[in-house]
C-alpha positions as CSV (number, residue, x, y, z in Angstrom):
1,M,26.6,38.8,13.9
2,A,24.7,39.9,10.7
3,E,21.4,41.6,11.0
4,I,18.5,39.2,10.2
5,S,15.6,41.0,8.5
6,I,12.0,40.0,8.9
7,D,11.7,40.0,5.1
8,D,14.4,37.4,4.8
9,I,12.7,35.3,7.5
10,K,9.3,35.6,5.7
11,R,10.9,34.8,2.3
12,L,12.8,31.7,3.7
13,R,9.6,30.5,5.3
14,S,7.6,30.9,2.2
15,L,10.1,29.0,0.1
16,T,10.6,26.1,2.5
17,G,7.4,25.9,4.5
18,V,9.2,25.9,7.9
19,G,8.2,27.9,10.9
20,I,9.3,31.4,11.8
21,T,11.7,30.2,14.5
22,D,13.3,27.6,12.3
23,A,13.7,30.2,9.5
24,K,15.3,32.7,11.8
25,Q,17.6,30.1,13.3
26,A,18.8,28.9,9.9
27,L,19.6,32.5,8.9
28,Q,21.5,33.0,12.2
29,D,23.4,29.8,11.7
30,S,24.4,30.9,8.2
31,G,25.6,34.3,9.4
32,G,22.8,36.0,7.5
33,D,23.6,34.4,4.2
34,F,20.2,33.8,2.7
35,D,21.3,31.3,0.1
36,K,23.2,29.2,2.6
37,A,20.2,29.2,5.0
38,L,17.9,28.2,2.1
39,E,20.1,25.3,1.1
40,A,20.4,24.1,4.8
41,M,16.6,24.2,5.2
42,R,16.1,22.3,2.0
43,Q,18.6,19.6,3.0
44,K,16.9,19.4,6.4
45,G,13.5,19.2,4.8
46,L,14.6,16.5,2.3
47,T,16.0,14.4,5.1
48,K,12.6,14.6,6.9
49,A,10.9,13.8,3.6
50,E,12.8,10.6,3.2
51,K,11.7,9.5,6.6
52,R,8.1,10.2,5.7
53,G,8.4,7.9,2.7
54,E,7.3,5.0,4.9
55,R,3.9,6.5,5.8
56,E,0.8,5.5,3.8
57,A,-0.4,7.9,1.2
58,R,-4.0,7.1,0.1
59,S,-5.5,10.6,-0.3
60,G,-4.7,12.8,-3.2
61,L,-5.8,13.8,-6.7
62,I,-6.1,12.5,-10.2
63,G,-4.9,15.1,-12.6
64,S,-5.5,15.3,-16.3
65,Y,-4.2,17.3,-19.2
66,V,-5.1,17.3,-22.9
67,H,-2.8,19.1,-25.3
68,D,-4.4,20.3,-28.5
69,G,-6.7,17.2,-28.6
70,R,-3.6,15.1,-29.6
71,I,-2.0,14.1,-26.3
72,G,-3.8,13.2,-23.1
73,V,-2.4,12.4,-19.7
74,L,-3.9,11.1,-16.5
75,V,-1.8,10.9,-13.3
76,E,-2.6,9.8,-9.8
77,V,-0.6,11.6,-7.1
78,N,-1.2,10.5,-3.5
79,C,-0.6,12.2,-0.1
80,E,-1.6,11.4,3.4
81,T,-4.6,13.7,4.0
82,D,-7.4,15.4,2.1
83,F,-6.3,18.7,3.7
84,V,-3.0,18.6,1.8
85,A,-4.7,17.4,-1.4
86,K,-6.8,20.5,-1.4
87,T,-3.9,22.9,-1.1
88,D,-2.8,25.1,-4.1
89,E,0.8,23.7,-3.7
90,F,-0.4,20.1,-4.1
91,K,-2.7,21.0,-7.0
92,E,0.1,22.8,-8.7
93,L,2.4,19.8,-8.3
94,V,-0.2,17.5,-9.9
95,K,-0.6,20.0,-12.8
96,D,3.1,20.2,-13.3
97,L,3.4,16.4,-13.4
98,T,0.7,16.1,-16.1
99,L,2.5,18.7,-18.2
100,H,5.9,17.0,-17.7
101,I,4.5,13.5,-18.7
102,A,2.8,15.0,-21.8
103,A,6.1,16.6,-22.8
104,S,8.5,13.8,-22.0
105,D,6.6,10.5,-22.5
106,P,8.2,8.4,-19.7
107,E,7.9,4.6,-19.9
108,N,7.2,4.0,-16.1
109,E,7.2,5.6,-12.6
110,A,10.9,4.9,-12.0
111,E,11.9,6.5,-15.3
112,L,9.6,9.4,-14.6
113,L,11.3,10.2,-11.3
114,E,14.8,10.2,-12.8
115,Q,14.0,12.5,-15.7
116,P,15.1,16.1,-15.7
117,F,12.0,18.2,-14.8
118,V,10.8,20.1,-17.9
119,K,10.1,23.3,-16.0
120,E,13.5,23.2,-14.2
121,P,16.0,20.9,-15.9
122,A,18.6,21.2,-13.1
123,K,16.2,19.1,-10.9
124,T,14.8,15.7,-11.5
125,V,11.1,15.0,-11.2
126,G,11.9,13.0,-8.1
127,D,13.6,16.1,-6.6
128,V,10.5,18.2,-7.3
129,V,8.3,15.5,-5.5
130,K,10.7,15.4,-2.6
131,E,10.7,19.2,-2.2
132,A,6.8,19.2,-2.2
133,N,7.0,16.4,0.4
134,A,9.2,18.6,2.6
135,K,7.2,21.7,2.1
136,L,3.8,20.1,2.6
137,G,4.9,17.9,5.5
138,E,3.4,14.7,4.1
139,N,4.5,11.6,2.1
140,I,3.7,12.3,-1.6
141,V,3.7,9.5,-4.1
142,V,3.2,9.4,-7.9
143,R,1.1,6.3,-7.9
144,R,0.5,5.8,-11.6
145,F,0.1,7.6,-14.9
146,S,-1.0,7.1,-18.4
147,R,-0.2,9.0,-21.6
148,L,-2.1,8.7,-24.9
149,A,-1.0,10.2,-28.1
150,L,-3.2,10.3,-31.2
151,G,-2.1,7.8,-33.8
152,E,0.3,5.9,-31.5
153,V,-0.1,2.1,-31.2
154,N,-0.2,0.6,-27.7
155,T,2.4,-2.2,-27.5
156,E,1.4,-3.4,-24.1
């Protein structure tokens, strides 16, 4: 059996948000292959995240971003508790979503979640939200957003 280092356990734990025991077990199950363990933990986390989708999310944050005084974005991202809403990870997710919306100009929430994420095009925005859901352990929902650009005419 491959030697499992404490550094690998810590690194896997920080990337996935799982406990030490789960991180160690994933590394043992993968024969010490860090990448396989990471993928297994992400899949396990995403499965749990999908089950969380039914829970009510009414806490959260409204994030804003203004780019050079020409584009403005407001986004409401909800989670289940104020505790999670105050974490750096959640705040970073909200910030990243405002930047993505400013850059990509999605028409609605469904289109937003299907778009390739600007910071990591191999993933969709929906994947990024699901990963945050898995890492933070709560249902996370992009409730609504609005994007304004200077000189654009609102057709709604």
